[in-house]
Every structure is written in structure tokens, then in C-alpha cells.
C-alpha positions in Angstrom: -5.5 -1.6 -18.2 -6.4 -2.5 -21.8 -9.7 -4.1 -22.6 -8.3 -7.1 -24.1 -6.5 -7.5 -20.5 -10.2 -7.9 -19.2 -10.8 -10.8 -21.8 -7.5 -12.6 -21.2 -7.2 -12.1 -17.3 -9.4 -13.9 -14.9 -9.0 -11.8 -11.7 -10.9 -14.3 -9.7 -8.3 -17.0 -10.3 -5.4 -14.7 -9.4 -7.0 -13.9 -6.3 -8.3 -17.6 -5.7 -11.9 -16.5 -5.1 -15.4 -17.3 -6.5 -17.1 -15.1 -8.5 -19.9 -14.5 -6.1 -17.3 -13.7 -3.0 -18.6 -10.6 -0.8 -16.6 -7.3 -0.8 -15.8 -8.2 2.7 -14.3 -11.4 2.0 -12.6 -10.1 -1.1 -10.9 -7.3 1.0 -9.9 -9.8 3.6 -8.2 -12.1 0.9 -6.6 -9.5 -0.8 -5.1 -8.4 2.5 -3.6 -11.8 3.2 -2.3 -12.1 -0.1 -0.7 -8.7 -0.1 1.0 -9.3 3.1 2.3 -12.4 1.9 3.8 -11.1 -1.6 4.6 -7.4 -0.5 8.1 -6.3 -1.8 9.0 -5.5 1.8 8.6 -8.8 2.9 10.4 -10.4 -0.1 13.2 -8.1 -0.6 14.9 -8.9 -4.1 12.4 -11.5 -5.2 11.2 -10.7 -8.4 8.7 -13.4 -8.5 7.0 -12.2 -5.4 7.0 -8.5 -6.7 5.4 -9.9 -10.1 2.8 -11.6 -7.8 2.1 -8.5 -5.9 1.3 -6.4 -8.6 -0.7 -9.1 -10.4 -3.0 -9.3 -7.2 -3.0 -5.6 -6.7 -4.2 -5.2 -10.3 -6.8 -7.7 -9.6 -8.1 -6.2 -6.6 -8.1 -2.8 -8.1 -11.0 -4.0 -10.6 -12.9 -6.5 -8.3 -12.8 -4.0 -5.3 -14.5 -1.2 -7.2 -18.3 -2.3 -7.6 -18.8 -0.2 -10.8 -15.4 -1.9 -12.7 -16.3 -5.3 -11.4 -19.8 -5.3 -13.0 -18.2 -3.9 -16.2 -15.4 -6.6 -16.0 -18.1 -9.4 -15.4 -20.2 -8.1 -18.5 -16.9 -8.0 -20.5 -15.8 -11.5 -19.6 -19.3 -12.9 -20.0 -19.2 -12.0 -23.5 -16.3 -14.8 -24.3 -12.4 -14.5 -24.6 -12.5 -14.8 -28.3 -12.2 -11.2 -29.3 -8.7 -9.8 -30.1 -7.3 -6.4 -31.3 -6.8 -6.2 -34.9 -4.7 -3.5 -37.0 -7.0 -1.5 -39.5 -7.3 -3.5 -42.7 -7.1 -7.0 -41.1 -9.8 -9.5 -41.9 -12.1 -11.2 -39.2 -13.9 -9.7 -36.3 -11.9 -7.9 -33.8 -12.5 -6.1 -30.5 -14.6 -3.3 -32.2 -16.6 -5.9 -33.9 -17.7 -7.5 -30.6 -18.9 -4.2 -28.8 -20.1 -2.2 -31.9 -21.4 1.1 -30.4 -21.9 -0.3 -26.9 -19.4 1.5 -25.2 -18.8 5.3 -25.7 -15.6 7.5 -25.3 -13.5 5.7 -28.0 -12.5 2.3 -28.9 -9.2 0.5 -29.0 -7.6 3.5 -30.8 -9.2 6.1 -28.9 -7.4 8.9 -27.1 -5.7 8.4 -24.0 -6.7 9.8 -20.6 -5.2 12.7 -19.0 -1.9 12.8 -17.0 -1.8 13.6 -13.4 1.4 13.9 -11.3 2.0 14.9 -7.7 5.3 16.2 -6.2 5.2 16.7 -2.3 7.6 19.5 -1.2 11.0 18.2 -0.3 10.6 15.0 -2.4 13.0 16.2 -4.9 11.2 15.0 -8.1 8.2 14.2 -9.9 6.2 11.0 -9.7 4.8 9.3 -12.6 1.1 8.3 -13.0 -0.6 5.3 -14.6 -2.0 6.3 -17.7 -5.1 3.8 -17.0 -6.4 1.5 -19.0 -9.7 0.5 -20.8 -10.3 2.0 -24.2 -7.1 3.9 -25.1 -5.4 4.6 -21.8 -8.1 5.3 -19.6 -10.9 3.4 -17.9 -13.9 3.5 -20.4 -17.3 4.7 -19.5 -20.1 2.7 -20.3 -23.1 3.8 -22.4 -26.4 2.4 -22.6 -28.4 2.8 -25.8 -29.7 6.3 -25.9 -27.9 7.5 -22.7 -25.2 10.2 -22.4 -21.5 8.9 -22.1 -20.0 8.7 -18.8 -16.5 10.5 -18.9 -13.5 8.2 -18.9 -11.8 7.3 -15.7 -8.2 8.3 -15.2 -5.5 6.4 -12.9 -2.7 8.5 -11.1 0.1 7.8 -8.6 1.1 10.0 -5.7 4.2 9.4 -3.3 3.9 10.9 -0.1 6.0 10.7 3.3 5.5 8.8 6.2 3.9 11.3 8.4 1.4 12.5 5.7 0.3 8.9 5.3 -0.1 8.5 9.0 -1.7 12.0 10.1 -3.5 12.8 6.8 -3.1 16.1 4.9 -4.3 17.9 1.8 -1.9 17.5 -1.4 -2.5 18.9 -5.1 -2.5 16.9 -8.1 -1.3 18.7 -11.3 -2.9 17.7 -14.7 -1.0 17.7 -17.8 -2.7 20.8 -18.8 -1.8 22.6 -15.7 -5.1 22.2 -13.7 -4.5 21.6 -9.9 -6.9 19.1 -8.1 -6.9 19.0 -4.5 -7.1 15.7 -2.8 -7.7 14.9 0.9 -5.1 12.1 2.1 -7.2 10.2 5.1 -5.1 9.6 8.3 -3.8 6.0 8.0 -3.5 5.5 4.4 -1.3 2.5 3.6 1.2 2.0 1.0 -0.5 0.8 -2.3 -3.9 2.0 -1.2 -6.1 3.4 -3.7 -8.2 6.4 -3.4 -11.2 7.2 -5.7 -11.9 10.7 -6.5 -15.7 10.6 -7.9 -16.2 13.1 -10.8 -12.8 14.4 -10.9 -11.9 12.5 -14.2 -12.5 13.3 -17.7 -15.7 15.0 -18.5 -18.5 13.7 -20.7 -18.6 14.9 -24.2 -22.3 14.7 -24.4 -23.7 16.1 -21.0 -23.2 12.7 -19.0 -21.4 12.4 -15.7 -17.6 12.9 -15.3 -15.3 10.0 -14.8 -13.3 9.4 -11.5 -9.6 9.5 -10.8 -8.3 6.5 -9.0 -5.0 7.5 -7.1 -2.8 4.9 -6.1 -0.6 6.2 -3.0 3.0 5.1 -2.6 4.2 5.7 1.0 8.0 6.2 1.8 9.7 4.5 4.3 10.5 6.2 7.7 13.9 6.1 9.2 12.6 5.3 12.6 9.0 4.3 12.7 7.3 1.2 11.1 3.5 0.7 10.6 2.0 -2.2 12.2 -1.8 -1.8 11.3 -3.0 1.1 13.3 0.3 0.9 15.6 3.5 2.3 15.1 6.7 0.3 16.1 10.0 1.7 16.7 13.3 -0.1 18.0 14.7 1.5 21.3 18.2 1.0 22.4 19.2 0.4 26.0 22.3 -0.1 27.5 23.2 -3.4 29.2 23.1 -1.7 32.7 19.7 -0.3 31.8 18.2 -3.3 30.9 19.7 -5.2 33.9 19.1 -2.6 36.6 16.1 -1.1 35.3 15.8 2.5 34.1 13.4 5.4 32.7 14.1 6.2 29.2 12.9 8.6 26.7 11.3 7.2 23.3 10.5 9.3 20.4 6.9 9.7 19.0 6.0 10.6 15.5 5.5 14.4 15.3 5.4 14.9 18.9 7.5 15.3 22.3 9.3 12.0 23.5 7.6 10.1 26.1 9.0 8.6 29.2 8.8 4.7 29.5 10.0 2.7 32.7 12.4 -0.4 31.8 11.8 -3.1 34.7 15.2 -4.8 35.9 16.1 -7.7 33.8 14.1 -6.6 30.7 15.6 -8.8 27.6 15.8 -7.6 24.2 12.7 -7.9 22.0 10.5 -7.1 24.9 7.7 -4.6 23.7 6.7 -1.5 25.9 3.5 -0.2 24.8 2.3 3.5 24.9 -1.5 3.9 24.5 -3.1 6.2 21.9 0.0 7.4 20.3 0.0 5.4 17.1 -2.0 6.1 14.0 -5.4 7.9 14.7 -8.3 7.4 12.2 -12.1 7.3 12.2 -11.9 3.8 12.8 -9.7 3.8 15.8 -6.6 4.7 17.4 -3.4 2.5 17.5 -0.6 2.6 20.0 3.2 3.1 20.0 5.1 -0.2 20.6 8.7 0.3 21.6 10.7 -2.8 21.1 13.6 -2.9 23.5 17.2 -3.7 21.9 19.8 -4.1 24.4 23.1 -2.0 23.0 26.3 -4.0 23.6 29.3 -1.5 24.1 31.9 -1.7 21.3 34.8 -0.3 23.3 35.4 -0.7 27.0 38.3 1.1 29.2 40.7 -0.9 31.2 38.7 -0.1 34.2 35.2 -0.9 32.7 36.8 -4.2 31.4 38.0 -5.1 34.9 34.8 -4.2 36.5 32.9 -6.5 34.1 35.4 -9.3 34.5 34.8 -9.1 38.5 31.0 -9.1 37.9 31.2 -12.3 35.5 33.1 -14.0 38.3 30.2 -13.5 40.6 27.3 -13.7 38.2 24.6 -16.5 38.2 25.9 -19.6 36.6 23.3 -19.8 34.3 23.3 -20.9 30.4 20.9 -18.9 28.5 21.0 -21.2 25.4 20.3 -24.4 27.4 16.6 -24.5 26.3 17.5 -23.6 22.8 20.1 -26.4 22.8 17.5 -28.9 24.3 14.6 -28.0 21.7 17.2 -28.4 18.9 17.2 -32.2 19.5 13.1 -32.5 19.5 
């Protein structure tokens, strides 16, 4: 993010919170907004996607105590400063800050590039060449103190299994330097991981900057995250749902488990397998098997005859009677 953006954008207003909001309330507010505007919840809606990016940008700054403090200090100076090309008249961004910030002004050098390619991903994932002061988050220097190295933002795309179980990956800098990163179990799509001291080094003996890594999680063809729970749709036959059965249900990275389907089980009923969800330091979720009654697409003559015979003796109940009644309320 460019410094000018910190002048122009009111991140508190974007999230609809007050400037004295606590970290806990900020996190709760962001999660609620993220669920509302996430692209997966609004497929094909460019406005929702833009709003999601906007609130994610605001949260990335306000959720970091150091960046939030720096942002508040910059905003407190007023919004009248503007970048100006060399030779223009009037006071610009550099005039406002003078020598207050080390590590380069608006024309400073950009941050390093970090990329990550997971085996089997089939490509390289671009990083974000962060923000403040020429491409990376600028470090603050007090008068007479050493300059803090600049922060660098990066992106990594990982598979669903890695995000759920956790793993160690390797980032690659532009100059070929590898950086090992531990992905914690249960990391979610869009979550940021801060690697303290792994950013750019200080030019005068101060502390190094950080790497702020944004994680993108690829979808799984079978499982979905539901908090710490894993959700999977399990098809059953009409006969299994009607008469009851014992079926096998897949688990993530393990052997299938057997579940009992009770007689008369409808589509949509959730069967729970304790402790087979996402396991993190904060707790362990469950596996939620959602029953989906599968209707046969083709019937033999014998099967059709048997089904018609059943239809002749089945209970004369209209399963839509309640739906029709409520529609007139």
C-alpha cells in the first residue's frame, strides 16, 4: 500500500468501527464482514468482490498493532499531503514527513519479491509487492535511532490438505534465498501470517522488517471448511434412506469411517463424526456428513414394475402440504 492511501482511506469507516475498538471486537467485525462479502458467497458479483478486497485491506492494517499505530499517526497529520513529481511547486509528501521516516521516501526502492510454488501446483504464484514507501511497508525511525528494515508482503497458494493439517513450505526471494515458513493447521483462505524479522534488513543496524504472508487455499473436490468442522455431501440410495443402512464416508487424509443411516432418513440430514475435522491448538472439529438421497436415472422394466407396485401401497401422504400451507401465510 502506498503512503498516500493511508492519507486517503479511512479504514475504520470501511469496517464501520470506532477508532478505539478493541482487537477482539475488530476481529469479530472483520470475520462477519468477510463471510458476507467473500467471493465464494457472492459468485459473479464484482461489487461484493471489490468490497471484500476493501475490508481485507483495512483489516490487514488495523489488525496489526504496529501498523495500526503507524496508520493512526499518519492520519493524525491530516489528509492534505499529496505526492508530487520532482520540480513541482508546493509541499508534497516528503515535505510533510521530512526526515521522520527512514528507508526511503515516495521514490524509494521497492521491496523484495517472494513467491511460493507448491509441488504439483503447476505454476508460480505472484506475491504482492507491498506498500508503504516505494513498494514495501516502511519502517519507522525515531530521531537518532536506527532504521527498522522494511516489511514485505507476499502470497502463497496451498492445497486444502496443507491448510487443514498444517505443513512447512519454502518461500523463494527474488535473489534465490529460501525462507522456510510453518503453515499452522487450520489456516483459512485469505488469512495473513506474519514472519517477524524475515523482511528487509536494516541499513544501519536496526531490526529487520517482517514478511506478511497472505494465504490462498485451493478448494477441495469433496470437503468444505465450516469453522473447525469439515463438511462432505454423501449420496445414499432411495432404498438405503428408506430402510436404513450402514455406509462408508471418506475422511480427509485417512481411511473411510462407517456411519449408520437410520430408516426414513431425508436428504439434508447431517451425520456427525466426532473429532475428524480440523485439529488446531484451539480445538478439534468434527466431520459433518450431509445425506443426499440419489434418485436412479435409469430403471429396468422389473425395477419400474416393483416401484409402481410400491407406489400403489405406499402411505398416501403429500410431502408438500406444509410447504403449500405456509406459502399463504
